[in-house]
Every structure is written in C-alpha cells, then in structure tokens.
C-alpha positions as CSV (number, residue, x, y, z in Angstrom):
1,X,-6.8,-8.7,10.9
2,X,-8.0,-7.4,7.5
3,X,-11.0,-4.9,7.7
4,X,-13.1,-5.5,4.4
5,X,-14.8,-1.9,3.3
6,X,-15.1,-3.2,-0.6
7,X,-19.3,-3.8,0.2
8,X,-19.5,0.3,1.0
9,X,-21.7,1.4,-1.5
10,X,-24.0,4.4,0.1
11,X,-21.5,7.3,0.8
12,X,-20.6,9.1,3.2
13,X,-19.7,5.7,4.9
14,X,-18.2,5.5,8.2
15,X,-16.3,2.8,10.2
16,X,-14.8,2.2,13.5
17,X,-12.0,-0.2,14.1
18,X,-9.5,-1.3,17.0
19,X,-6.4,-1.9,15.7
20,X,-4.0,-4.9,17.5
21,X,-0.5,-4.8,18.4
22,X,1.3,-1.5,17.7
23,X,3.7,-1.9,15.0
24,X,1.9,-4.2,13.3
25,X,-0.3,-3.4,10.3
26,X,-4.2,-3.8,9.6
27,X,-5.1,-3.6,6.3
28,X,-8.0,-1.7,5.5
29,X,-9.3,-3.1,1.9
30,X,-11.6,-0.8,-0.6
31,X,-13.7,-1.2,-3.9
32,X,-12.8,1.4,-6.8
33,X,-16.3,3.4,-5.3
34,X,-15.6,6.0,-2.8
35,X,-12.8,9.0,-4.2
36,X,-11.6,10.3,-1.0
37,X,-11.2,8.6,2.3
38,X,-10.4,10.1,5.8
39,X,-8.3,8.4,8.5
40,X,-8.3,9.9,12.0
41,X,-6.8,7.8,15.2
42,X,-8.5,8.2,18.4
43,X,-6.1,8.9,21.5
44,X,-2.6,7.5,19.8
45,X,-0.9,8.5,17.2
46,X,-0.7,6.3,13.8
47,X,0.9,5.4,10.7
48,X,-0.4,4.8,7.1
49,X,1.3,3.0,4.5
50,X,0.2,2.2,0.7
51,X,1.5,-1.5,1.0
52,X,2.2,-3.8,3.6
53,X,0.7,-7.4,4.9
54,X,-2.1,-7.6,7.3
55,X,-0.5,-8.4,10.4
56,X,3.0,-7.9,9.6
57,X,5.0,-5.1,11.1
58,X,4.9,-2.0,8.8
59,X,7.3,-1.2,6.1
60,X,9.5,2.3,6.0
61,X,7.2,3.8,3.8
62,X,4.5,5.7,5.6
63,X,2.9,8.7,7.1
64,X,2.4,9.4,10.8
65,X,-1.5,10.9,11.4
66,X,-1.1,12.9,15.1
67,X,-4.2,11.7,17.1
68,X,-7.3,13.3,16.7
69,X,-6.1,15.3,13.5
70,X,-7.8,13.9,10.4
71,X,-6.0,13.0,7.1
72,X,-7.9,13.3,4.3
73,X,-6.3,11.5,1.3
74,X,-8.2,11.9,-2.0
75,X,-8.3,8.8,-3.7
76,X,-9.4,10.3,-7.2
77,X,-12.1,9.2,-9.5
78,X,-10.3,6.9,-11.4
79,X,-9.2,4.8,-8.1
80,X,-10.1,0.9,-8.8
81,X,-9.6,-0.3,-5.3
82,X,-7.2,-1.5,-3.3
83,X,-5.8,-1.5,0.2
84,X,-4.4,0.8,2.7
85,X,-2.5,-0.1,6.1
86,X,-3.0,0.8,9.6
87,X,-1.0,0.7,12.7
88,X,-0.6,2.6,15.6
89,X,1.7,4.1,18.4
90,X,0.0,1.8,21.4
91,X,-2.0,-1.2,21.1
92,X,-5.8,-1.3,20.4
93,X,-6.1,1.9,19.4
94,X,-9.4,3.1,18.1
95,X,-9.2,4.4,14.1
96,X,-11.9,6.2,12.6
97,X,-12.3,5.8,8.8
98,X,-14.9,7.8,6.7
99,X,-15.1,7.1,2.8
100,X,-17.0,9.6,0.8
101,X,-17.8,9.7,-3.2
102,X,-17.6,13.1,-4.7
C-alpha cells in the first residue's frame, strides 16, 4: 500500500514503514518540498526504483541498498515531487525514510 508523505512540511521528517511481500513495491509519494531523502533498510537488503506500480513486482531498473547502510539521494532544490518505489528481499522488512530540506 502506498505511503503518502506529501503532507510532510517540517524538516527533518522521519517515517518507518513495514514493507509487504518481498519483490513487490510500495510506492512512496513525495511533495516538492524535501531536497534530500535517505533510505535505510533494517535487517534485510532492499531495492529502490524511481518508477513502478504500487503492489506490483519491481522492474529491472533499480538500485540495491544493503541493510543497515543508509542511502542518501539528493533531490535538488528544483524537485517538484513524485514517487519512489521500495521493496525488500524478505517479507515485512522495515524501511526508515528521512526527508530533509536544505
């Protein structure tokens, strides 16, 4: 199920979500306000893509994030909002998300 973070307007902002079935993505919706996003998978490795369909299998274009190793993505000051798609190697993996505005 999609995670709507579009209303996040005080930074830094943090959110912990539990992902569903391994290999199927959860959409993470963002407004244009944050300039940086950090992803950290707890216990199990994960994958992040910038395109997909919520609840569907992850596509072929993604990057792998090692469990316990934060991945920081600079959105830039001209970011206008959009979505990222996350999945993990194991069902019910926890994903920590951090949003910042610089």
